[in-house]
N, C-alpha and C positions, 0 to 999 in steps of 0.2 A: 377347497384349498386348505393345505396344512396350516395348523394354528401358528406355527413358527413363521410362516410366510405372512400371515395376517398381522402378527405382532411387529414384524419388520416394517410393513407398510404403515401400520398405525404409528410406529415410532417416528418415522419420517414425517408424517402428516401432523401428528398431535404435539410434538415437542420440538423437533429440530428446526423447522422452518423459521419461527419467530426468533429462536435463539441465534440462528445464523445471522439474521439482520442485525441484532444487537451486538454480537461478537465482531462481525465484520465492520460495523460502524465504529466500534472502539478501536479495532485494528487500524482503520484509516486515520483516526484521531491520534493514536499513539505513534504511528509512523511519522507524523509531523512533529512529534516531541511533546505532546500534551497529554496529560493524564486526566481522564474524565470519570470521576467516581460517582457521578450523579445518575448513572444508568438505571439503577433499581427504581428510584423515584420517578425518573423520566418515563420509564415503561408504564408504571402505574398511572401517572397523569395523562399520558398519551392514550392509554387504554380507555380511561374515563372520557377524555375529550372525543376520541373517535366514536365511542358508543353513543354519547349524548348527541353529537352532530348527526350521526347516521339515523338516530331515532327521530330527530327533529326534521330531517330532510326526507326520510323514507328511503335513503339509498346508502349503501356502504361506501361508495367512492368518495363522497364529501367527507365521510368519517375518516378514511385513510389519509386524505389530504390534510384535514385538521390535525390529525395525530402527528403527521410529519412536521407541520408547522410548529406544533407544541414542542417537539423534540428540538427543533432548530432554535426556538426562543430560549429554552433552558440552556442549550449549549452556547448560545450567544452571550448569555449572562456570564457563563464560565469564561468565555473568550475575552470579554471586556475586563473582568476582574482579575482573572488568572494570567492572561496573556498580555493585554495592553497595560493594565495597572501594575502588573508584576507581583500580585499577591500569591499566596500559597495555593496551588491548584488542588492539592489534596484537601485542604481545609474547606475551600469553596465547594468542591465536589461533595464532600460529606454534608455540608449545610444544605446544599441544594437537594440532595436525595431525600433527606428527611422532610424538608419543606414541601417538595413535590408530592411525597406520599401523603402527608396530612391534607394538603390541598385537594388531592384526588378524592379522598374519602369524604371530605367536607363538602366540596362543590358537587360531587356526584351522588349525594345521599338521596336526593329526590328520585333518582333513576335506579336505585338499588333494587335488584330482583324484579325488574320490569322487563317485559318482552321487547325485542327490537329486531331490526333486520340483521341478517347474517349472510356471510359469503359461503355459498354451498359448493360442493364438489362439482367440477366440470370435466368429466372424463374426455380424453382425447379420442375421437372416433377412430376405430381401427387399431389403435395402440393399447387402449385400456384392457382389451380382451386377451392380450398376450399372456400366456401362463407365466407366473412368478414376476416377470419384469413389469407387466402391465399394471397390476395393482400398486406396485411400489412407486413407480415413476409417472404414470399417466392416468391416475384416477384420483386426483386431488383438486383442491381449489387453486385459484390463480396465485394465492400467497405462496403455496409450495412451489409452483412452477417458477415464480419469480426468484425464490431462494435458490433454485437450481441454476438459474441464469446468472445471478449476481456473483457467484463464486468465480467462474472463469473471467467475467468482465472486470472484476476488481483486481484479479491476479494480473491480467493483461495491462490494465491501467497503471498499476504500481511498478511493474517490472519491464514494461515494453513501450512506454510513452515518455515524451519529454517532460510533461507535467508530473508524471510519476517519479521521474528522476529528481525533479526539483523537490517534490514532497519528501523523498528519502534523504536528500541532501540537507534539507532544513532540519529534519529530525536528528541527523548525525552531527552537523556542524553549522548552527545558525550564524555564528560569527563569520565563518568563511563565506557563507552565502551572502551576507550583508556586504562583504567586501567585493563580491562579484556583481553587485547591483540587484540582488534578489531581496525582497522585503520579507524577512522571516515571520514577523508578527502577523502580517496580512495573510501569509500562507497558512500559518498555524490557525488563525481565526477561521479562515475559509474551511479547512478540513475538519475543524472542531464542529462547525455548524453542519457540514454535510454528514459527518458521523452521527450527529444528533438527529438528523432527519431519518437515517436508517434505524436508529433506536426508537424513534417515534412510530415508525412503521411496524416495529416489533410489538409495541403496545397494542396498536390497532389490530394486528394479526391475532392476538389473544382474545380481545373482547368482541371481535367481529367475525372470526373464522374458527380458531382452534378451541377456545372456551367461551362461546358466545354469551354475552350479558355482562352486567356490572354488579358488583356487590362486595361486601367485606366478609371474608377474604376473596379476592378476585381469582386467585389461582396462579398468578404469575409473580407473587412476591418472592424475592430472593434470586430471581432469574438474572437480574443485573449483575449481581456478584458472581454468578456462575459465568456470565459472559466475560467479565474481567479476568477470571481464572483461565478461561479458554484461550484468551489472547496469549497468556504466558504459556499455556499448554501447547499451543500451536507455534510457538517461537516467532510471533509477529508475522507469520506468513498466512495469507488468506485461505489457501487450500488446506493447510494443516489445521488452522483454526476451525474451518468448516468440518473437517474430519473429526475433530474433538467434539463438536456439537452433535454430530450424528452418534458418536459413541455415548455421549451423555443422554441423548434422547432414547437410545435403545436400552440403556441401563434403567431409566425411569419406566419404560414400557414393560421391560422384563419383570418388574415387580408384580404386575398383574398376573402374569403366567406363574411366577413362583408362589404367589399367594394361593393359587388353585392347587399347586403341587404340595405345598406345606400349609394346610389350613390352620394348623394349631399355632403357628407363629403369628404374632400380632402384625397387622397390615402396616402399622406405622414404621416398622423396621424396614420393610421393603420400600416405603416411600422416601425415607431419609438415606437409604444405603448409597445412592449415587453420589451424594455430597461428600462423605468421607472417602469414597473410592476415588473421586476426582482429586481430593487433597493428597491421598496416598500416591497417586500418579505424578503429581507435581513434585512431591518429595523425591520420587525415583528419578525423575528427569533432572532434578538438581544434582543428585549424586552421580548421575551418568556423565556429567560434564568433567568429573574428576577421575572417573574410572573408565578406561578405554580398551581394556584387554579382553573383555568378555563379549559374547554374541548378544546377550541381553542389553548390555550397556550401549553397544553400537546401535541396536534397534531403538532404544529409548532416545539416543542422541539424534536420531532422525527427526524427532518431535521437538527437540530443544532448539533454541535460537538465542541470539544476542539482542537485547533491547536496544532501541536507538540511544546513542550516546548522550543526547541532549534531552532525554525523556524527563519531563517534569522540571526542567531547568529554565529559569527566566532569562530571556535574552535582553540585554541592555543595548539598544541601538545608538546610544550616545557614545 
């Protein structure tokens, strides 16, 4: 198989899947009007919890469950302080991300660089052998398959169900929802916790499937901030957010290929290149909102979107 095909498949498997879980989890949370800046620390703490639990039980599935619960607990703290008590969601999120990061490395120090169970690839019989398409879509672990499925499921839930309509309404106008008998704080807390569960699964995906093991650095530091950027990149739309995750994954994996083509260039340049490219894209999207006359601006406008009007705003039910 051509190396470009291999890189594409590796990009989907090695980078995009866990990033999709985190970015879509944050999309769900922000659609309800809550900003969760604890993603980066939550991913690290969940990665540690998932790996330690899997090592203790000898199975990856309790590890994934423990990681999801970890993400839910961290998000519940944000929901209690930032939603119910009305404190700054940004400040609470920042404090939680650093607290979770330090807890992850402290509590998981005994398991650093130790072998443990991992989720292996499970090719789909009959489909994995299809040229080009097979290796990209049907020769991965269950984590990648789940990331494929969650994109249309979340899109359908947000835009084609009654509960999705309530979710979007709360994110746009919590005061109006309260007047119609909907409890905005309860709704926001619920989707903050559910988004945290997806973020927790992202952490377990790294330590149990994509980059098996635990240590410092684990390899997923900074991913939470990229997930936050992808929500903006995708205009708070789950399909476009996932599209951005695939682009970022391919940018990261392309660094390996470019390193072979340009061996004289330090490898660190290719490793960090996706990050400024993502920032540059966000800047272009920002300017595309004000310039509508060119083909490039119309193309970039497809990726832009309007944030929920009540995003980060505390709702006073009194």
